[in-house]
Each structure stands twice: as C-alpha cells, then as structure tokens.
N, CA, C and O atoms as a MOPAC input file, in Angstrom:
PM7 MOZYME 1SCF
protein

 N    121.21700 1   -65.32200 1  -102.44700 1
 C    120.44400 1   -64.36800 1  -103.10600 1
 C    119.39400 1   -63.77400 1  -101.88100 1
 O    118.96800 1   -62.62000 1  -101.94100 1
 N    119.14100 1   -64.42600 1  -101.10000 1
 C    117.99400 1   -64.00100 1  -100.01000 1
 C    118.55500 1   -62.81800 1   -99.55700 1
 O    117.73000 1   -61.92700 1   -99.35200 1
 N    119.56500 1   -62.58000 1   -99.36700 1
 C    120.02100 1   -61.26900 1   -98.82300 1
 C    120.72800 1   -60.08000 1   -99.56300 1
 O    121.51800 1   -59.23400 1   -99.14500 1
 N    120.10800 1   -60.32800 1  -100.97400 1
 C    120.64200 1   -59.71100 1  -101.83800 1
 C    119.94800 1   -58.06100 1  -101.83800 1
 O    118.77100 1   -58.09500 1  -101.48100 1
 N    120.30600 1   -57.06800 1  -102.07000 1
 C    119.70900 1   -55.72200 1  -101.68100 1
 C    118.67100 1   -55.55400 1  -102.88100 1
 O    119.05900 1   -55.84300 1  -104.01300 1
 N    117.61900 1   -55.18600 1  -102.72000 1
 C    116.76200 1   -54.84400 1  -104.06500 1
 C    116.84900 1   -53.27500 1  -104.17400 1
 O    117.02700 1   -52.44500 1  -103.28300 1
 N    116.65600 1   -53.09800 1  -105.64100 1
 C    116.71400 1   -52.07700 1  -106.17300 1
 C    115.39500 1   -51.82700 1  -106.74900 1
 O    115.12500 1   -52.56000 1  -107.70100 1
 N    114.54200 1   -51.00800 1  -106.42300 1
 C    113.09600 1   -50.49300 1  -107.01800 1
 C    113.42600 1   -49.14300 1  -108.20500 1
 O    113.86900 1   -48.06800 1  -107.79900 1
 N    113.21900 1   -49.32500 1  -109.25900 1
 C    113.56500 1   -48.60400 1  -110.37400 1
 C    112.54000 1   -48.63300 1  -111.50300 1
 O    112.01800 1   -49.63700 1  -111.98900 1
 N    112.27000 1   -46.89400 1  -111.95700 1
 C    111.75000 1   -46.51800 1  -113.10500 1
 C    112.25300 1   -46.91500 1  -114.34900 1
 O    113.32500 1   -46.32300 1  -114.47500 1
 N    111.98600 1   -47.77900 1  -115.57700 1
 C    113.02900 1   -47.79900 1  -116.21900 1
 C    112.46300 1   -46.98600 1  -117.72400 1
 O    111.33800 1   -47.41600 1  -117.98100 1
 N    112.81900 1   -46.19600 1  -118.51800 1
 C    112.26600 1   -45.45600 1  -119.63800 1
 C    113.38800 1   -45.10400 1  -120.63900 1
 O    114.53000 1   -45.14300 1  -120.18200 1
 N    113.22500 1   -44.74700 1  -122.00600 1
 C    114.24200 1   -44.76500 1  -122.79600 1
 C    114.16900 1   -43.32100 1  -123.22100 1
 O    113.03400 1   -42.84400 1  -123.20100 1
 N    114.96600 1   -42.67700 1  -123.52900 1
 C    115.56900 1   -41.49500 1  -124.14200 1
 C    116.32800 1   -41.73600 1  -125.50700 1
 O    117.45200 1   -42.23300 1  -125.42800 1
 N    115.82800 1   -41.43700 1  -126.71800 1
 C    116.36600 1   -41.98700 1  -127.81700 1
 C    116.60500 1   -43.45400 1  -127.55700 1
 O    115.85500 1   -44.34700 1  -127.16100 1
 N    118.18300 1   -43.42500 1  -127.98300 1
 C    118.38500 1   -45.09900 1  -128.08700 1
 C    118.83500 1   -45.61100 1  -126.78700 1
 O    119.17200 1   -46.78800 1  -126.65600 1
 N    118.85600 1   -44.54900 1  -125.57500 1
 C    119.29700 1   -45.21700 1  -124.25200 1
 C    117.81100 1   -45.57100 1  -123.46100 1
 O    116.70700 1   -45.02900 1  -123.40800 1
 N    118.49800 1   -46.90800 1  -122.82900 1
 C    117.42400 1   -47.25400 1  -121.51700 1
 C    118.04400 1   -46.74900 1  -120.60200 1
 O    119.26900 1   -46.80700 1  -120.50100 1
 N    117.14100 1   -46.07700 1  -119.65900 1
 C    117.57700 1   -45.16400 1  -118.39500 1
 C    116.59600 1   -45.75100 1  -117.43200 1
 O    115.59800 1   -46.42800 1  -117.67900 1
 N    117.14700 1   -45.30000 1  -116.12300 1
 C    116.63800 1   -45.81600 1  -115.09400 1
 C    116.50300 1   -44.94700 1  -113.94100 1
 O    117.61400 1   -44.51900 1  -113.62600 1
 N    115.64600 1   -44.55100 1  -113.24300 1
 C    115.46400 1   -43.62000 1  -112.06700 1
 C    115.15100 1   -44.40900 1  -110.92900 1
 O    114.20700 1   -45.19900 1  -110.91200 1
 N    116.01900 1   -44.18700 1  -109.85600 1
 C    115.28400 1   -44.80500 1  -108.42800 1
 C    113.62900 1   -44.17900 1  -108.20700 1
 O    113.24200 1   -43.01600 1  -108.32600 1
 N    112.78100 1   -45.52600 1  -107.81300 1
 C    111.65000 1   -45.42000 1  -107.87700 1
 C    111.03400 1   -44.53200 1  -106.81500 1
 O    109.88900 1   -44.08200 1  -106.85800 1
 N    112.28100 1   -44.25200 1  -105.47300 1
 C    111.82100 1   -43.30000 1  -104.44900 1
 C    111.82000 1   -41.95200 1  -104.90200 1
 O    111.23300 1   -41.07200 1  -104.27400 1
 N    112.43100 1   -41.74400 1  -105.93700 1
 C    112.29000 1   -40.05600 1  -106.31400 1
 C    111.23100 1   -40.00900 1  -107.51500 1
 O    110.74500 1   -38.91700 1  -107.80900 1
 N    110.88900 1   -41.06900 1  -108.16100 1
 C    109.71500 1   -40.52500 1  -109.24900 1
 C    108.26200 1   -40.28800 1  -108.61900 1
 O    107.83500 1   -41.20600 1  -107.92000 1
 N    107.49000 1   -39.20300 1  -108.78400 1
 C    106.48000 1   -38.97500 1  -108.05800 1
 C    105.53500 1   -39.54600 1  -109.17800 1
 O    104.72600 1   -40.42000 1  -108.86500 1
 N    105.61400 1   -39.03300 1  -110.61400 1
 C    104.56700 1   -39.73000 1  -111.51900 1
 C    104.82600 1   -39.60100 1  -112.63400 1
 O    105.88900 1   -38.99500 1  -112.77000 1
 N    104.28800 1   -39.92900 1  -113.69600 1
 C    104.39700 1   -39.83500 1  -115.07400 1
 C    103.34500 1   -39.36000 1  -115.88600 1
 O    102.22300 1   -39.86400 1  -115.85300 1
 N    103.57400 1   -38.65700 1  -116.42800 1
 C    102.31800 1   -37.68100 1  -117.44800 1
 C    102.24600 1   -37.43700 1  -118.44500 1
 O    103.10700 1   -36.56700 1  -118.57400 1
 N    101.75200 1   -37.59500 1  -119.45800 1
 C    101.70200 1   -37.54000 1  -120.94700 1
 C    102.25100 1   -36.34900 1  -121.12600 1
 O    102.15000 1   -35.39500 1  -120.35500 1
 N    103.09600 1   -36.40000 1  -122.58400 1
 C    103.65400 1   -34.95800 1  -122.96200 1
 C    102.45800 1   -33.82300 1  -122.75400 1
 O    101.27400 1   -34.01700 1  -123.03100 1
 N    102.95000 1   -32.73700 1  -122.26900 1
 C    102.29700 1   -31.57000 1  -122.21100 1
 C    103.22800 1   -30.27000 1  -122.89900 1
 O    104.45500 1   -30.18400 1  -122.96400 1
 N    102.30400 1   -29.41400 1  -123.32700 1
 C    102.88500 1   -28.38100 1  -124.40500 1
 C    103.55500 1   -27.82900 1  -123.08600 1
 O    103.03800 1   -27.86300 1  -121.96900 1
 N    105.17700 1   -27.15300 1  -123.50500 1
 C    106.03100 1   -26.17300 1  -122.53000 1
 C    105.93200 1   -25.02900 1  -123.05100 1
 O    105.69900 1   -24.83000 1  -124.24300 1
 N    106.12100 1   -24.06600 1  -122.08800 1
 C    106.34900 1   -22.55000 1  -122.32200 1
 C    107.68200 1   -22.60500 1  -122.15300 1
 O    108.31400 1   -23.28500 1  -121.34400 1
 N    108.09500 1   -21.80100 1  -123.01400 1
 C    109.88300 1   -21.62500 1  -123.18200 1
 C    110.02500 1   -20.40200 1  -122.59900 1
 O    109.39000 1   -19.37000 1  -122.81500 1
 N    111.28500 1   -20.70100 1  -121.52700 1
 C    111.79200 1   -19.58000 1  -120.76900 1
 C    112.64400 1   -19.07000 1  -121.06600 1
 O    113.68400 1   -19.68700 1  -120.83600 1
 N    112.82700 1   -17.46500 1  -121.84300 1
 C    113.50900 1   -16.98600 1  -122.83200 1
 C    115.09500 1   -16.61500 1  -121.66800 1
 O    114.99500 1   -16.29800 1  -120.48300 1
 N    116.49300 1   -16.78200 1  -122.47100 1
 C    117.54600 1   -16.87700 1  -121.77800 1
 C    118.25300 1   -18.19500 1  -121.02800 1
 O    119.40100 1   -18.29000 1  -120.59500 1
 N    117.11200 1   -19.23200 1  -121.02300 1
 C    117.63600 1   -20.38500 1  -120.32300 1
 C    118.21700 1   -21.46000 1  -121.15200 1
 O    117.85000 1   -21.44400 1  -122.32700 1
 N    118.95600 1   -22.29600 1  -120.83900 1
 C    119.92300 1   -23.48200 1  -121.37500 1
 C    118.88300 1   -24.33900 1  -122.61000 1
 O    117.81400 1   -24.88900 1  -122.34400 1
 N    119.35700 1   -24.28600 1  -123.61100 1
 C    118.48700 1   -25.35900 1  -124.39200 1
 C    117.95400 1   -26.51700 1  -124.02600 1
 O    117.00200 1   -27.10400 1  -124.53900 1
 N    118.81500 1   -26.91600 1  -122.82500 1
 C    118.14900 1   -28.34000 1  -122.15100 1
 C    117.00700 1   -28.28700 1  -121.43600 1
 O    116.40200 1   -29.25200 1  -120.96900 1
 N    116.59100 1   -26.62700 1  -121.32400 1
 C    115.40300 1   -26.70600 1  -120.45300 1
 C    114.44300 1   -26.30400 1  -121.59100 1
 O    114.61000 1   -25.37900 1  -122.38600 1
 N    113.31400 1   -27.24200 1  -121.52100 1
 C    112.45600 1   -27.37300 1  -122.69200 1
 C    111.33200 1   -26.14600 1  -122.25600 1
 O    110.80100 1   -25.46200 1  -123.13100 1
 N    111.10200 1   -25.99700 1  -121.12000 1
 C    110.18200 1   -24.91300 1  -120.13300 1
 C    109.48800 1   -25.13500 1  -119.27200 1
 O    109.91600 1   -26.01600 1  -118.52600 1
 N    108.20700 1   -24.56300 1  -118.91400 1
 C    107.64000 1   -24.78900 1  -117.68600 1
 C    106.32800 1   -25.34600 1  -118.24500 1
 O    105.98800 1   -25.03800 1  -119.38800 1
 N    105.52400 1   -26.21300 1  -117.43000 1
 C    104.28200 1   -26.88600 1  -117.61600 1
 C    103.53700 1   -26.52000 1  -116.64400 1
 O    103.99700 1   -26.23800 1  -115.53800 1
 N    102.06700 1   -26.47400 1  -116.99100 1
 C    101.03500 1   -26.43200 1  -115.75100 1
 C    100.58700 1   -27.87000 1  -115.31300 1
 O     99.82100 1   -28.57200 1  -115.97400 1
 N    101.21600 1   -28.25700 1  -114.00000 1
 C    100.39600 1   -29.29700 1  -113.60700 1
 C     99.69400 1   -29.09300 1  -112.40300 1
 O    100.34100 1   -28.84400 1  -111.38500 1
 N     98.12900 1   -29.18100 1  -112.35900 1
 C     97.45900 1   -29.01000 1  -111.53600 1
 C     97.84700 1   -27.71800 1  -110.83700 1
 O     98.13800 1   -27.66400 1  -109.64200 1
 N     97.83600 1   -27.01100 1  -111.40200 1
 C     98.20700 1   -25.39400 1  -110.72800 1
 C     99.40800 1   -25.05700 1  -110.66800 1
 O     99.59900 1   -23.85200 1  -110.83000 1
 N    100.48800 1   -25.82500 1  -110.45300 1
 C    101.76800 1   -25.91000 1  -110.38400 1
 C    102.59700 1   -25.93700 1  -111.15800 1
 O    102.67200 1   -26.92500 1  -111.88900 1
 N    103.71300 1   -24.65900 1  -111.31700 1
 C    104.17000 1   -24.73200 1  -112.58000 1
 C    105.84600 1   -25.83700 1  -112.29300 1
 O    106.62700 1   -25.79700 1  -111.34300 1
 N    105.86900 1   -26.58800 1  -113.37200 1
 C    106.80500 1   -27.50000 1  -113.28200 1
 C    107.80800 1   -26.97700 1  -114.27400 1
 O    107.52100 1   -26.49400 1  -115.36900 1
 N    109.32900 1   -27.16400 1  -113.64500 1
 C    110.06500 1   -27.23600 1  -115.04700 1
 C    110.53600 1   -28.57600 1  -115.61100 1
 O    110.80100 1   -29.58400 1  -114.95400 1
 N    110.60100 1   -28.41400 1  -117.01300 1
 C    110.81100 1   -29.75400 1  -117.77200 1
 C    111.90000 1   -29.64600 1  -118.64400 1
 O    111.88500 1   -28.80200 1  -119.54000 1
 N    112.99200 1   -30.52600 1  -118.45600 1
 C    114.22200 1   -30.72500 1  -119.09800 1
 C    114.07900 1   -31.85800 1  -120.26700 1
 O    113.42200 1   -32.89600 1  -120.19300 1
 N    114.89500 1   -31.37200 1  -121.40700 1
 C    114.54000 1   -32.01500 1  -122.59400 1
 C    115.75000 1   -33.25900 1  -122.21300 1
 O    116.96400 1   -33.05300 1  -122.22800 1
 N    115.15700 1   -34.43100 1  -121.91300 1
 C    116.27600 1   -35.33900 1  -122.25700 1
 C    116.96700 1   -36.06200 1  -123.26100 1
 O    117.88100 1   -36.87900 1  -123.14700 1
 N    116.32700 1   -35.59200 1  -124.35600 1
 C    117.02200 1   -35.78900 1  -125.60700 1
 C    118.32200 1   -34.67200 1  -125.99400 1
 O    119.39900 1   -34.84100 1  -126.56600 1
 N    117.83600 1   -33.78800 1  -125.55100 1
 C    119.29600 1   -32.70900 1  -125.84100 1
 C    120.21700 1   -32.92700 1  -124.51800 1
 O    121.44300 1   -32.87600 1  -124.61300 1
 N    119.69500 1   -33.12300 1  -123.52600 1
 C    120.46300 1   -33.28400 1  -122.09500 1
 C    121.42800 1   -34.70500 1  -122.55000 1
 O    122.64400 1   -34.59300 1  -122.38800 1
 N    121.03000 1   -35.67700 1  -122.96500 1
 C    121.99700 1   -36.68000 1  -123.15100 1
 C    122.37300 1   -36.95200 1  -124.89000 1
 O    122.79500 1   -38.03400 1  -125.29700 1
 N    122.14800 1   -35.86300 1  -125.69900 1
 C    122.53900 1   -35.89500 1  -126.87800 1
 C    122.07100 1   -37.11600 1  -127.64400 1
 O    122.93400 1   -37.72400 1  -128.27700 1
 N    120.62000 1   -37.63200 1  -127.67800 1
 C    119.87300 1   -38.37800 1  -128.33700 1
 C    119.06700 1   -37.98000 1  -129.35100 1
 O    118.52200 1   -36.88700 1  -129.19700 1
 N    118.86100 1   -38.55000 1  -130.29400 1
 C    117.88300 1   -38.27200 1  -131.54700 1
 C    116.61700 1   -38.80200 1  -130.87900 1
 O    116.50500 1   -39.69500 1  -130.03900 1
 N    115.60300 1   -37.96300 1  -131.50900 1
 C    114.25200 1   -38.39700 1  -130.78300 1
 C    113.79800 1   -39.58500 1  -131.88300 1
 O    114.35200 1   -39.47800 1  -132.97700 1
 N    113.14100 1   -40.36700 1  -131.77400 1
 C    112.55000 1   -41.77100 1  -132.38900 1
 C    111.24800 1   -41.17300 1  -133.19100 1
 O    110.40600 1   -40.60100 1  -132.49900 1
 N    111.07900 1   -41.24600 1  -134.27100 1
 C    109.97700 1   -40.91300 1  -135.27900 1
 C    108.76800 1   -41.61900 1  -134.74900 1
 O    108.83500 1   -42.84100 1  -134.62200 1
 N    107.55200 1   -40.91700 1  -134.39000 1
 C    106.62000 1   -41.54300 1  -133.88200 1
 C    106.46600 1   -41.82100 1  -132.40100 1
 O    105.46200 1   -42.40200 1  -131.99100 1
 N    107.51400 1   -41.39000 1  -131.51800 1
 C    107.29600 1   -41.45200 1  -130.19900 1
 C    106.68300 1   -40.15000 1  -129.66200 1
 O    107.15300 1   -39.01700 1  -129.76100 1
 N    105.55300 1   -40.53200 1  -129.08000 1
 C    104.85200 1   -39.19500 1  -128.06900 1
 C    105.57400 1   -39.07300 1  -127.01800 1
 O    105.57300 1   -37.88400 1  -126.69900 1
 N    106.08300 1   -39.58300 1  -126.43900 1
 C    106.90700 1   -38.96800 1  -125.24800 1
 C    106.01500 1   -39.16300 1  -123.84000 1
 O    104.86800 1   -39.60900 1  -123.80700 1
 N    106.83100 1   -38.71200 1  -122.65100 1
 C    106.15100 1   -38.63700 1  -121.69000 1
 C    106.79800 1   -37.99600 1  -120.81800 1
 O    108.01900 1   -38.13400 1  -120.89400 1
 N    106.28200 1   -37.11600 1  -119.73900 1
 C    107.23600 1   -36.32000 1  -118.62600 1
 C    107.38000 1   -37.46800 1  -117.19600 1
 O    106.48500 1   -38.00700 1  -116.54500 1
 N    108.47600 1   -37.53000 1  -117.09800 1
 C    108.82500 1   -38.40500 1  -115.74100 1
 C    109.15000 1   -37.37600 1  -114.55700 1
 O    110.14300 1   -36.64900 1  -114.55100 1
 N    108.35000 1   -37.40900 1  -113.73500 1
 C    108.45100 1   -36.21900 1  -112.62200 1
 C    109.28800 1   -36.82400 1  -111.70100 1
 O    109.05400 1   -37.94500 1  -111.24900 1
 N    110.39500 1   -36.05400 1  -111.34600 1
 C    111.13400 1   -36.46000 1  -110.28200 1
 C    111.23300 1   -35.59800 1  -108.98800 1
 O    110.94100 1   -34.40300 1  -109.03200 1
 N    111.60200 1   -36.13800 1  -107.95300 1
 C    111.83000 1   -35.00700 1  -106.63500 1
 C    113.08700 1   -35.29600 1  -106.42100 1
 O    113.46600 1   -36.44500 1  -106.19200 1
 N    113.99200 1   -34.10500 1  -106.48500 1
 C    115.09000 1   -34.31000 1  -105.89000 1
 C    115.98900 1   -33.03800 1  -105.10000 1
 O    116.66000 1   -32.14800 1  -105.62300 1
 N    115.76100 1   -33.27900 1  -103.83300 1
 C    116.39200 1   -32.39500 1  -102.78400 1
 C    115.19100 1   -31.60200 1  -102.55800 1
 O    115.28900 1   -30.37500 1  -102.55000 1
 N    114.18300 1   -32.11500 1  -102.39200 1
 C    112.57200 1   -31.21000 1  -102.35200 1
 C    112.09900 1   -30.39500 1  -103.33800 1
 O    111.42700 1   -29.37800 1  -103.16500 1
 N    112.43600 1   -30.82700 1  -104.30800 1
 C    111.98900 1   -30.08000 1  -105.81800 1
 C    111.97500 1   -31.07600 1  -106.84600 1
 O    112.74500 1   -32.01400 1  -107.05400 1
 N    110.94600 1   -30.68800 1  -107.45000 1
 C    110.33100 1   -31.15200 1  -108.55000 1
 C    110.60300 1   -30.91500 1  -109.79700 1
 O    110.46800 1   -29.77900 1  -110.25100 1
 N    111.02200 1   -31.93300 1  -110.53900 1
 C    111.19700 1   -31.41000 1  -112.17000 1
 C    110.94300 1   -32.64100 1  -113.43000 1
 O    111.36500 1   -33.79700 1  -113.47000 1
 N    110.43100 1   -32.18700 1  -114.01600 1
 C    110.11100 1   -33.06300 1  -115.51200 1
 C    111.39100 1   -33.36400 1  -116.22500 1
 O    112.35800 1   -32.60700 1  -116.14400 1
 N    111.39600 1   -34.42500 1  -116.89700 1
 C    112.36900 1   -35.04100 1  -117.85300 1
 C    111.63300 1   -35.90000 1  -118.67700 1
 O    112.19900 1   -36.54100 1  -119.56300 1

C-alpha cells in the first residue's frame, strides 16, 4: 500500500448525490451568491456572479444532475478551473 497513488479530492453533495472534484482544479469555495440570469442560455446555467470584480459563470448542479434541492440547504459555490477558465458549480 505504500506505493498506492493518492487522490486528493474535494467532496460535496448535490441533492442525494455525493460528488468529488480533483483538488487540483478546485480554486475556492464561496458562500451562495445571487446570480444574474443570462437571457437565452440553457436552464443549467444559473447565471453570473461578481467575485472580487470578475464575472464567474455558475452552473446549477441540481438541474445539471437532475437532483432535488434539499430543504434548508443553503448551498455553496465550488469554483473550478478547467482548461484555463473558471466556473462555479
């Protein structure tokens, strides 16, 4: 077991699903922020949020993965960087 590869991940929940993202792509975790809806985009795109002066597109993980929102769940935004671009989930 000493030679086993190690996976570092950020674990989070979307609805009833336990999810994981490789820690290397997670930049930060933010409290839920109000998103400005973008007309004409897919329903899975929640909108844009302003993070320290930069606009961050946020995807709605519940719609994306077809999961019900849990009652009382405040939620958070997991900011990931993929191919040089940042997204919120």
